[in-house]
C-alpha positions as CSV (number, residue, x, y, z in Angstrom):
1,X,-4.8,-75.9,-12.3
2,X,-3.1,-74.6,-15.5
3,X,-1.7,-71.2,-15.1
4,X,-0.8,-68.7,-17.9
5,X,-0.5,-65.0,-18.1
6,X,0.7,-64.9,-21.8
7,X,-1.6,-63.3,-24.3
8,X,-1.3,-61.7,-27.7
9,X,-3.8,-59.4,-29.1
10,X,-4.4,-61.5,-32.2
11,X,-5.7,-64.3,-30.0
12,X,-8.8,-62.4,-28.9
13,X,-10.0,-60.9,-32.2
14,X,-13.5,-62.1,-33.0
15,X,-13.8,-64.3,-29.9
16,X,-16.9,-65.1,-28.0
17,X,-17.2,-65.4,-24.2
18,X,-19.7,-67.0,-21.8
19,X,-18.5,-64.6,-19.1
20,X,-18.9,-60.9,-19.8
21,X,-18.6,-57.8,-17.6
22,X,-20.5,-54.7,-18.8
23,X,-19.1,-51.6,-17.1
24,X,-21.3,-48.5,-17.2
25,X,-20.0,-45.1,-16.2
26,X,-23.2,-43.0,-16.1
27,X,-22.5,-42.3,-12.4
28,X,-18.8,-41.5,-12.7
29,X,-19.3,-38.1,-11.1
30,X,-20.3,-39.9,-8.0
31,X,-17.2,-42.1,-8.3
32,X,-19.2,-45.2,-9.2
33,X,-19.0,-47.8,-11.9
34,X,-22.0,-50.0,-12.5
35,X,-21.1,-53.7,-13.3
36,X,-23.3,-56.3,-15.0
37,X,-21.7,-59.7,-14.9
38,X,-23.4,-62.1,-17.4
39,X,-22.5,-65.8,-17.0
40,X,-23.8,-68.1,-19.8
41,X,-23.7,-71.8,-20.4
42,X,-24.6,-72.5,-16.8
43,X,-24.9,-76.3,-16.1
44,X,-25.0,-76.3,-12.3
45,X,-27.8,-75.6,-9.8
46,X,-26.0,-72.5,-8.5
47,X,-23.2,-70.0,-9.6
48,X,-20.7,-68.8,-7.0
49,X,-19.2,-65.4,-7.6
50,X,-16.2,-64.1,-5.6
51,X,-14.7,-60.6,-5.3
52,X,-10.9,-60.9,-4.7
53,X,-9.5,-59.6,-1.4
54,X,-6.1,-58.5,-2.8
55,X,-4.3,-57.8,-6.0
56,X,-1.1,-59.6,-7.1
57,X,2.0,-57.6,-6.6
58,X,0.6,-55.7,-3.6
59,X,0.8,-58.1,-0.7
60,X,-2.0,-56.9,1.6
61,X,-5.6,-58.0,2.1
62,X,-7.6,-55.0,1.0
63,X,-11.2,-56.5,1.1
64,X,-12.3,-54.9,-2.2
65,X,-15.9,-56.2,-1.5
66,X,-16.1,-53.4,1.0
67,X,-16.5,-50.9,-1.9
68,X,-19.2,-53.1,-3.6
69,X,-22.9,-52.3,-3.1
70,X,-26.5,-52.8,-4.3
71,X,-26.0,-56.4,-5.4
72,X,-28.9,-57.9,-7.4
73,X,-29.1,-61.3,-9.2
74,X,-31.2,-62.5,-12.1
75,X,-31.8,-65.5,-14.3
76,X,-32.3,-65.1,-18.0
77,X,-34.6,-67.4,-20.1
78,X,-35.3,-66.6,-23.7
79,X,-34.2,-63.1,-23.1
80,X,-36.5,-62.6,-20.2
81,X,-34.9,-61.6,-16.9
82,X,-36.3,-62.8,-13.6
83,X,-35.0,-62.1,-10.1
84,X,-32.9,-64.9,-8.7
85,X,-32.4,-65.7,-5.0
86,X,-28.8,-65.5,-3.7
87,X,-27.0,-65.8,-0.4
88,X,-23.6,-64.4,0.8
89,X,-21.3,-67.3,1.5
90,X,-18.7,-65.0,3.2
91,X,-17.6,-61.4,3.1
92,X,-16.6,-61.5,-0.6
93,X,-18.6,-64.5,-2.1
94,X,-22.2,-65.0,-3.0
95,X,-24.1,-68.0,-4.3
96,X,-26.8,-67.4,-7.0
97,X,-29.5,-70.0,-7.5
98,X,-29.6,-70.7,-11.3
99,X,-33.1,-72.3,-11.0
100,X,-32.6,-74.3,-14.2
101,X,-31.7,-71.3,-16.3
102,X,-28.5,-71.5,-18.5
103,X,-27.7,-67.8,-17.9
104,X,-27.2,-65.8,-14.7
105,X,-26.7,-62.1,-14.4
106,X,-25.5,-60.1,-11.3
107,X,-25.5,-56.4,-11.1
108,X,-23.6,-54.3,-8.5
109,X,-21.9,-50.9,-8.2
110,X,-18.3,-50.3,-7.1
111,X,-17.2,-47.0,-5.5
112,X,-13.7,-45.8,-6.3
113,X,-12.0,-42.6,-5.0
114,X,-8.6,-43.8,-3.9
115,X,-5.8,-42.7,-6.1
116,X,-3.1,-45.4,-5.9
117,X,-1.8,-47.9,-8.4
118,X,-3.8,-50.7,-6.7
119,X,-7.2,-49.2,-6.2
120,X,-10.0,-47.6,-8.3
121,X,-10.3,-43.9,-9.0
122,X,-13.4,-42.7,-10.9
123,X,-14.7,-39.2,-11.5
124,X,-16.3,-37.2,-14.3
125,X,-13.0,-36.9,-16.2
126,X,-11.5,-40.4,-16.1
127,X,-11.6,-43.9,-14.6
128,X,-8.7,-45.9,-13.5
129,X,-9.8,-49.5,-12.7
130,X,-8.1,-52.4,-11.0
131,X,-10.0,-55.5,-12.2
132,X,-9.5,-57.4,-8.9
133,X,-11.4,-54.5,-7.3
134,X,-14.2,-54.5,-9.9
135,X,-14.7,-57.9,-11.4
136,X,-16.0,-60.8,-9.4
137,X,-14.8,-64.2,-10.8
138,X,-16.9,-67.3,-11.4
139,X,-15.8,-70.0,-9.1
140,X,-14.6,-73.1,-11.2
141,X,-14.6,-71.1,-14.5
142,X,-11.6,-68.9,-14.3
143,X,-9.9,-70.6,-17.2
144,X,-12.4,-69.4,-19.8
145,X,-12.2,-66.4,-22.1
146,X,-13.5,-63.3,-20.4
147,X,-14.9,-60.2,-22.1
148,X,-15.2,-56.7,-20.7
149,X,-17.6,-54.2,-22.4
150,X,-16.9,-50.5,-21.6
151,X,-19.9,-48.3,-22.0
152,X,-18.9,-44.7,-21.7
153,X,-19.1,-41.4,-23.6
154,X,-16.3,-42.1,-26.1
155,X,-16.2,-38.4,-27.1
156,X,-15.4,-37.3,-23.6
157,X,-13.2,-40.3,-22.8
158,X,-11.6,-41.1,-26.2
159,X,-8.7,-43.1,-24.8
160,X,-8.6,-46.6,-23.4
161,X,-5.2,-47.8,-22.3
162,X,-4.9,-51.4,-21.1
163,X,-3.2,-54.7,-21.8
164,X,-6.6,-56.3,-22.3
165,X,-6.9,-57.1,-26.0
166,X,-9.5,-55.6,-28.4
167,X,-12.1,-58.1,-29.5
168,X,-13.5,-55.9,-32.2
169,X,-13.4,-52.2,-33.2
170,X,-15.1,-49.8,-30.9
171,X,-18.7,-48.9,-31.9
172,X,-21.8,-47.4,-30.6
173,X,-22.3,-50.3,-28.2
174,X,-19.0,-49.7,-26.5
175,X,-15.4,-50.8,-26.4
176,X,-15.2,-54.6,-26.2
177,X,-12.0,-56.1,-24.7
178,X,-10.9,-59.6,-23.8
179,X,-8.7,-61.9,-21.8
180,X,-7.9,-65.5,-22.3
181,X,-8.6,-66.3,-18.6
182,X,-9.4,-64.6,-15.3
183,X,-5.8,-64.4,-14.2
184,X,-5.0,-62.2,-17.2
185,X,-8.1,-60.1,-16.6
186,X,-7.2,-59.6,-12.9
187,X,-3.7,-58.5,-14.0
188,X,-5.0,-55.9,-16.5
189,X,-5.6,-52.4,-15.1
190,X,-7.4,-49.8,-17.3
191,X,-7.0,-46.1,-17.7
192,X,-10.0,-44.6,-19.5
193,X,-10.3,-40.9,-20.2
194,X,-8.8,-38.0,-22.3
195,X,-5.2,-38.7,-21.3
196,X,-2.2,-38.3,-23.6
197,X,-1.2,-41.4,-25.6
198,X,2.1,-41.9,-27.5
199,X,3.1,-45.1,-29.3
200,X,6.5,-46.4,-30.4
201,X,7.9,-49.7,-31.6
202,X,11.0,-51.4,-30.1
203,X,12.1,-55.0,-30.8
204,X,9.2,-55.6,-33.1
205,X,6.6,-54.9,-30.3
206,X,4.2,-52.0,-30.0
207,X,4.6,-49.8,-26.9
208,X,2.1,-47.3,-25.5
209,X,2.7,-44.4,-23.1
210,X,-0.6,-43.4,-21.4
211,X,0.2,-40.2,-19.6
212,X,-2.7,-39.1,-17.2
213,X,-2.3,-35.7,-15.6
214,X,-4.2,-32.5,-15.0
215,X,-1.1,-30.6,-16.0
216,X,0.7,-30.4,-19.4
217,X,3.9,-32.5,-19.3
218,X,6.6,-33.4,-21.8
219,X,5.3,-36.7,-23.2
220,X,7.8,-36.7,-26.0
221,X,10.7,-36.6,-23.5
222,X,9.2,-39.5,-21.6
223,X,8.8,-41.5,-24.8
224,X,12.5,-41.1,-25.6
225,X,13.5,-42.4,-22.1
226,X,11.1,-45.3,-22.4
227,X,12.6,-46.4,-25.7
228,X,16.0,-46.5,-24.0
229,X,14.7,-48.5,-21.0
230,X,13.0,-51.1,-23.3
231,X,16.2,-51.4,-25.4
232,X,18.5,-51.8,-22.4
233,X,16.3,-54.3,-20.5
234,X,15.5,-56.3,-23.7
235,X,19.3,-56.6,-24.4
236,X,19.7,-58.2,-21.0
237,X,17.2,-60.9,-21.6
238,X,17.5,-61.2,-25.4
239,X,14.2,-59.7,-26.5
240,X,10.8,-59.0,-25.1
241,X,8.1,-61.6,-24.3
242,X,5.0,-59.7,-25.6
243,X,3.5,-58.2,-28.7
244,X,2.3,-55.0,-27.0
245,X,3.1,-53.2,-23.7
246,X,1.4,-50.3,-22.0
247,X,3.2,-47.8,-19.6
248,X,0.5,-46.1,-17.6
249,X,1.9,-43.0,-15.9
250,X,-0.3,-41.1,-13.5
251,X,1.0,-37.7,-12.5
252,X,-1.1,-36.2,-9.7
253,X,-0.2,-34.3,-6.6
254,X,1.1,-36.3,-3.7
255,X,1.1,-39.7,-5.3
256,X,4.0,-42.2,-5.6
257,X,4.2,-45.9,-6.4
258,X,4.3,-48.6,-9.1
259,X,2.7,-51.9,-9.8
260,X,3.8,-54.5,-12.4
261,X,1.7,-56.5,-14.8
262,X,2.4,-59.0,-17.5
263,X,2.1,-56.6,-20.4
264,X,1.8,-53.2,-18.6
265,X,2.8,-51.3,-15.6
266,X,1.2,-48.5,-13.6
267,X,3.5,-45.8,-12.3
268,X,2.4,-42.8,-10.2
269,X,4.4,-39.6,-9.4
270,X,3.8,-36.0,-8.5
271,X,3.7,-33.7,-11.5
272,X,6.7,-31.7,-10.0
273,X,8.8,-34.8,-10.8
274,X,9.0,-33.8,-14.4
275,X,10.4,-30.4,-13.5
276,X,13.1,-31.5,-11.0
277,X,16.3,-33.3,-12.1
278,X,16.7,-35.4,-9.0
279,X,13.0,-36.4,-8.9
280,X,13.0,-37.2,-12.7
281,X,15.9,-39.7,-12.1
282,X,13.8,-41.3,-9.4
283,X,10.9,-41.6,-11.9
284,X,13.2,-43.2,-14.5
285,X,14.4,-45.7,-11.8
286,X,10.8,-46.5,-11.0
287,X,10.0,-47.1,-14.7
288,X,13.1,-49.4,-14.9
289,X,11.9,-51.2,-11.8
290,X,8.3,-51.9,-12.9
291,X,9.3,-52.8,-16.5
292,X,12.0,-55.2,-15.2
293,X,9.2,-57.0,-13.3
294,X,7.6,-58.2,-16.5
295,X,10.5,-60.7,-16.5
296,X,11.3,-61.0,-12.8
297,X,8.2,-61.8,-10.7
298,X,5.5,-61.9,-13.4
299,X,7.4,-64.8,-15.1
300,X,10.5,-65.6,-13.2
301,X,8.6,-66.2,-9.9
302,X,8.4,-68.1,-6.7
303,X,6.1,-71.1,-6.8
304,X,3.6,-69.4,-4.5
305,X,3.1,-66.4,-6.9
306,X,0.9,-67.9,-9.5
307,X,-1.6,-69.5,-9.7
308,X,-3.1,-67.3,-7.0
309,X,-5.7,-67.8,-4.4
310,X,-7.6,-64.4,-4.6
311,X,-9.5,-65.1,-1.3
312,X,-6.6,-65.0,1.2
313,X,-2.9,-64.3,1.7
314,X,-0.5,-66.0,-0.6
315,X,2.6,-66.5,1.6
316,X,6.1,-66.8,0.2
317,X,9.5,-66.4,1.8
318,X,11.0,-65.5,-1.6
319,X,10.0,-61.9,-2.1
320,X,13.8,-61.4,-1.9
321,X,13.7,-62.8,-5.5
322,X,10.7,-60.8,-6.6
323,X,11.6,-57.5,-5.1
324,X,15.1,-57.7,-3.8
325,X,16.6,-58.5,-7.2
326,X,14.5,-55.9,-8.8
327,X,15.4,-53.2,-6.3
328,X,19.1,-53.8,-7.1
329,X,18.6,-53.7,-10.8
330,X,16.4,-50.6,-11.0
331,X,19.3,-48.2,-10.3
332,X,21.8,-50.4,-12.1
333,X,19.6,-50.3,-15.2
334,X,19.2,-46.5,-14.8
335,X,23.0,-46.4,-15.0
336,X,23.2,-48.7,-18.0
337,X,20.6,-46.6,-19.7
338,X,22.8,-43.5,-19.3
339,X,20.5,-41.8,-16.9
340,X,23.3,-41.8,-14.2
341,X,27.0,-41.2,-14.3
342,X,29.3,-43.6,-12.5
343,X,29.7,-41.1,-9.7
344,X,25.9,-40.6,-9.4
345,X,25.3,-44.3,-9.4
346,X,27.8,-44.9,-6.5
347,X,26.2,-41.9,-4.7
348,X,22.7,-43.4,-5.0
349,X,24.0,-46.7,-3.7
350,X,25.6,-44.9,-0.8
351,X,22.6,-42.6,0.1
352,X,19.5,-44.5,-0.9
353,X,20.6,-48.1,-0.2
354,X,23.5,-48.4,2.2
355,X,23.0,-45.4,4.4
356,X,19.2,-46.0,4.6
357,X,19.8,-49.6,5.7
358,X,22.2,-48.4,8.4
359,X,19.2,-46.5,9.9
360,X,17.1,-49.7,10.2
361,X,17.8,-51.3,13.6
362,X,15.3,-54.0,12.6
363,X,17.9,-55.6,10.3
364,X,19.5,-57.0,13.5
365,X,16.1,-58.5,14.7
366,X,14.5,-60.1,11.6
367,X,16.0,-61.7,8.5
368,X,15.2,-60.6,5.0
369,X,13.6,-64.0,4.3
370,X,11.3,-63.7,7.3
371,X,10.3,-60.1,6.4
372,X,9.4,-61.4,3.0
373,X,7.1,-64.1,4.4
374,X,5.5,-61.6,6.8
375,X,5.0,-58.9,4.2
376,X,1.2,-59.1,4.5
377,X,1.4,-57.6,8.1
378,X,4.7,-55.9,8.0
379,X,5.4,-53.9,4.9
380,X,1.9,-52.6,4.0
381,X,0.7,-52.3,7.6
382,X,3.7,-50.7,9.0
383,X,3.6,-49.3,12.5
384,X,5.6,-46.1,13.3
385,X,8.0,-48.5,15.1
386,X,8.5,-50.7,12.1
387,X,12.1,-49.8,11.3
388,X,13.1,-51.0,14.8
389,X,11.5,-54.4,14.2
390,X,12.2,-55.6,10.6
391,X,14.1,-54.8,7.4
392,X,12.3,-54.3,4.1
393,X,12.9,-57.1,1.6
394,X,13.1,-54.3,-1.0
395,X,15.9,-52.4,0.8
396,X,18.0,-55.1,2.4
397,X,17.1,-57.6,-0.4
398,X,18.5,-55.1,-3.0
399,X,21.7,-54.7,-1.0
400,X,22.1,-58.5,-0.7
401,X,22.0,-58.8,-4.5
402,X,24.4,-55.9,-5.0
403,X,26.8,-58.0,-2.9
404,X,26.0,-61.2,-4.6
405,X,26.6,-59.7,-8.1
406,X,30.1,-58.4,-7.0
407,X,30.8,-61.7,-5.3
408,X,30.1,-63.6,-8.6
409,X,32.3,-61.1,-10.5
410,X,35.2,-61.6,-8.1
411,X,34.9,-65.4,-7.9
412,X,34.8,-65.8,-11.7
413,X,37.5,-63.2,-12.4
414,X,34.9,-61.2,-14.3
415,X,33.7,-64.1,-16.5
416,X,30.2,-64.1,-15.1
417,X,27.8,-61.7,-13.4
418,X,24.3,-61.9,-11.9
419,X,23.1,-61.1,-15.4
420,X,24.0,-64.7,-16.4
421,X,22.0,-66.1,-13.5
422,X,18.9,-64.0,-14.6
423,X,19.2,-65.2,-18.2
424,X,19.2,-68.8,-16.9
425,X,16.2,-68.2,-14.8
426,X,14.5,-66.7,-17.8
427,X,15.2,-69.9,-19.8
428,X,13.7,-71.9,-17.0
429,X,10.5,-69.9,-17.2
430,X,10.3,-70.4,-20.9
431,X,10.7,-74.2,-20.5
432,X,7.9,-74.4,-17.8
433,X,5.9,-71.2,-17.7
434,X,3.0,-72.8,-15.7
435,X,5.0,-73.4,-12.6
436,X,7.1,-71.1,-10.4
437,X,10.3,-72.1,-8.7
438,X,11.3,-73.2,-5.2
439,X,14.1,-71.3,-3.5
440,X,16.3,-74.3,-3.9
441,X,15.7,-74.5,-7.6
442,X,16.3,-70.8,-8.0
443,X,19.6,-71.0,-6.2
444,X,20.7,-74.1,-8.1
445,X,20.1,-72.4,-11.4
446,X,22.1,-69.3,-10.3
447,X,25.0,-71.6,-9.3
448,X,25.0,-73.5,-12.6
449,X,24.7,-70.3,-14.7
450,X,27.5,-68.5,-12.9
451,X,29.8,-71.4,-12.0
452,X,30.0,-70.1,-8.4
453,X,28.9,-71.9,-5.2
454,X,26.4,-69.4,-3.9
455,X,24.0,-71.3,-1.8
456,X,25.7,-71.1,1.6
457,X,26.7,-67.5,1.2
458,X,23.3,-66.3,-0.2
459,X,21.2,-68.1,2.5
460,X,23.5,-66.8,5.2
461,X,22.8,-63.2,4.0
462,X,19.0,-63.9,3.5
463,X,18.5,-65.8,6.8
464,X,21.0,-63.8,9.0
465,X,20.7,-60.8,11.2
466,X,24.4,-59.9,11.4
467,X,25.8,-56.9,9.6
468,X,26.6,-57.8,5.9
469,X,30.3,-58.1,5.0
470,X,30.5,-55.0,2.9
471,X,34.2,-54.4,2.5
472,X,35.0,-58.1,2.2
473,X,32.9,-58.1,-1.0
474,X,33.7,-54.5,-2.2
475,X,37.5,-54.7,-1.9
476,X,38.1,-57.1,-4.8
477,X,36.5,-54.5,-7.2
478,X,38.5,-51.6,-5.7
479,X,35.6,-50.2,-3.7
480,X,35.3,-49.5,0.0
481,X,32.4,-48.5,2.2
482,X,33.4,-45.6,4.5
483,X,31.2,-44.6,7.4
484,X,32.1,-41.1,8.5
485,X,30.6,-38.2,10.4
486,X,29.2,-35.3,8.5
487,X,31.2,-32.2,8.7
488,X,30.4,-28.5,8.5
489,X,29.9,-27.2,5.0
490,X,32.3,-24.6,3.6
491,X,30.3,-22.3,1.4
492,X,31.5,-19.3,-0.6
493,X,29.7,-16.5,-2.5
494,X,30.7,-13.8,-4.9
495,X,34.5,-13.6,-5.4
496,X,35.2,-16.6,-3.2
497,X,33.9,-14.7,-0.1
498,X,33.3,-16.9,2.9
499,X,29.7,-17.4,3.8
500,X,28.4,-17.8,7.3
501,X,29.3,-21.2,8.8
502,X,26.7,-23.9,8.2
503,X,27.1,-26.5,11.0
504,X,27.0,-30.2,10.3
505,X,23.7,-32.0,10.8
506,X,23.5,-34.1,13.9
507,X,21.8,-37.4,14.6
508,X,18.8,-37.7,17.0
509,X,17.0,-40.8,15.8
510,X,13.8,-38.8,15.4
511,X,11.4,-38.9,12.5
512,X,9.3,-35.7,12.6
513,X,6.1,-34.4,10.9
514,X,4.6,-30.9,10.9
515,X,0.8,-30.7,11.4
516,X,-1.3,-27.6,12.0
517,X,1.5,-25.6,13.4
518,X,2.9,-28.3,15.6
519,X,6.0,-30.5,15.3
520,X,5.2,-34.2,16.1
521,X,7.3,-37.3,16.5
522,X,6.5,-40.0,14.0
523,X,9.3,-42.4,14.7
524,X,12.1,-43.1,17.3
525,X,15.0,-45.4,16.4
526,X,16.1,-47.9,19.0
527,X,19.4,-47.1,20.7
528,X,19.3,-43.5,19.4
529,X,19.7,-40.3,21.4
530,X,15.9,-39.7,21.2
531,X,15.2,-43.1,22.7
532,X,17.7,-42.5,25.5
533,X,16.0,-39.2,26.2
534,X,12.6,-41.0,26.6
535,X,10.9,-39.3,23.7
536,X,7.9,-41.2,22.4
537,X,6.1,-41.6,19.1
538,X,3.3,-39.1,18.7
539,X,4.8,-36.7,21.3
540,X,4.8,-33.0,20.3
541,X,8.1,-31.1,20.5
542,X,7.1,-27.7,21.9
543,X,10.4,-25.9,22.6
544,X,14.2,-26.3,22.5
545,X,16.1,-24.6,25.3
546,X,13.0,-22.6,26.1
547,X,12.5,-21.4,22.5
548,X,9.2,-22.3,20.8
549,X,9.6,-24.5,17.7
550,X,6.9,-25.4,15.2
551,X,8.7,-26.7,12.2
552,X,11.3,-29.3,11.4
553,X,13.8,-27.0,9.7
554,X,14.1,-24.7,12.7
555,X,14.4,-27.6,15.0
556,X,17.2,-29.1,13.0
557,X,19.0,-25.8,12.7
558,X,19.0,-25.3,16.4
559,X,20.3,-28.8,17.1
560,X,23.0,-28.4,14.5
561,X,24.1,-25.1,15.9
562,X,24.3,-26.8,19.4
563,X,26.5,-29.5,18.0
564,X,26.7,-32.6,20.2
565,X,26.0,-30.6,23.4
566,X,22.8,-31.4,25.2
567,X,19.6,-29.5,24.5
568,X,16.6,-29.2,26.8
569,X,13.4,-30.2,25.1
570,X,9.9,-29.3,26.3
571,X,7.5,-31.9,24.9
572,X,3.8,-32.6,25.1
573,X,2.3,-36.1,25.7
574,X,-1.3,-37.0,26.4
575,X,-2.3,-33.5,27.7
576,X,0.8,-33.1,29.9
577,X,4.2,-31.3,29.4
578,X,7.5,-32.9,30.2
579,X,11.1,-31.9,29.8
580,X,14.1,-34.0,28.9
581,X,17.7,-33.5,27.7
582,X,18.6,-34.7,24.2
583,X,22.2,-35.4,23.5
584,X,22.6,-35.6,19.7
585,X,25.5,-37.5,18.2
586,X,27.5,-37.0,15.0
587,X,25.4,-37.7,11.9
588,X,27.1,-40.7,10.2
589,X,26.8,-41.4,6.5
590,X,27.9,-44.4,4.4
591,X,29.9,-43.7,1.2
592,X,30.7,-46.3,-1.4
593,X,33.9,-45.0,-3.0
594,X,36.8,-46.1,-5.2
595,X,40.0,-46.9,-3.4
596,X,42.9,-44.5,-4.1
597,X,45.2,-46.8,-5.9
598,X,43.3,-49.7,-7.4
599,X,45.2,-52.7,-8.7
600,X,44.9,-53.8,-12.3
601,X,42.6,-56.7,-11.3
602,X,40.4,-54.3,-9.3
603,X,40.0,-52.0,-12.3
604,X,39.2,-54.9,-14.6
605,X,36.5,-56.3,-12.3
606,X,35.0,-52.9,-11.7
607,X,34.8,-52.4,-15.5
608,X,32.9,-55.7,-15.8
609,X,30.3,-54.5,-13.2
610,X,29.9,-51.0,-14.6
611,X,30.0,-51.9,-18.2
612,X,27.3,-50.3,-20.3
613,X,25.6,-51.9,-23.3
614,X,27.0,-50.7,-26.7
């Protein structure tokens, strides 16, 4: 089946479509959208309609049909509607009897009140729609032009932000949008409401920032940073592959996440992110990550990721390419954009990548490649014990490609980097956009582009469960990974007056959560002091050395003050109390740092890696 996600707005102007979705929002206050799907030019005895069970980019079966209700079917002859019989074929598919008519209509409602980047959220003030969770597709006719007619109060909701293309100017009948095929429609989320919109042009393409929030935020500042992100990433690949791109940014309390699309991305953060320097840098890295995906995964992709089967899992062992490469580049691109200093970038690699991976015992039990293949039941359905069983292909995959980039730089004396491999993969997509790549083809392209034999080394890292050879790879660039124990902080105040001693944090292997005045265990790392003490997930920590504790900060302070001496814990499990002795150990941290006296070659190779665009 031909597969294409490329679309330019000019291609949809004035088009007609035999498959049209009419979306009515008269019941938006009840979080409902009413859908009328009209299928014309029917030449078969029946029409089969299917609601997808997942959305590309988010590898979990979500059974969107569970939010669908009140299905009715009709035939239309000479403008006259008559009820048509239909039967459910399975949980997400129904078969409508056409009864000789050339037009079939199906009506249903969809409930949406889940605020994520992959689910619908509808209320009286806005609607965020994920087409795979709203629009059933017509089996056997997904390659046709599809239209979507939005019928809403355009005075209350004046903005429509989406990568779907305008078919004609908005009028009293509604806003008519289009897609060249269902795959493009499925990939095109919509934000409809009174959100802030800013537009700018970079590399000859129009860009839109759609900022949805209940709080006033600095959209002008965000626009400036987005311009830098687009310029920096376009420089890597030699331009942009679209005529228009939409950044949808949702700022609501307690949300976080991102999802990539061919000409847009959806990013969600807490509004406080815009008022905190550290969180703002995380937002910029998220924007870099999702924008980078328009090349890597939407276009440079494993063979299994397009065309899609929307009715079941689409397994691939190559999410290390889709997400691992992207996870490495998001912080690197933040550095190249000037959002991070060199010291800050090395600190982020140390804290958010290398130190985090150290706290995942599952890296010794499952390979990155296998965790990629099992993403459907591992990453999005994590148990509290997950870190003990498998590594994230985001986290370990990103570290693997950090090492691969430095390995390429070392083995070419700085003449090539992973950038060269990515550009070659981009050329491969442009030559054959309908087909993704096998792992073998991907690795072969990387080898040809960089001139380095990578296959054996890369597959060893992706398939292995041994510790990665950090310092072997870091040393040629004058870097070293030091794993050291945290020490007490020396703090002064006033005229260099010594402050009370602040003891060093200790390691227990516990993940904790506060709930209703209680302190509960949410995770226990294998081999940790907590595991040796017999503490279990979901136990409540009641007291330390006989003193009641109800919050995590107090618990950590008591343990830090006790150092590595044992403390007696009173815990609650299943209606009973028990006591145990916990022996914390030194809290170890990984630091990626420059060696004291780098050689000339080390300095030269480091400058290749950390070179910023002019």
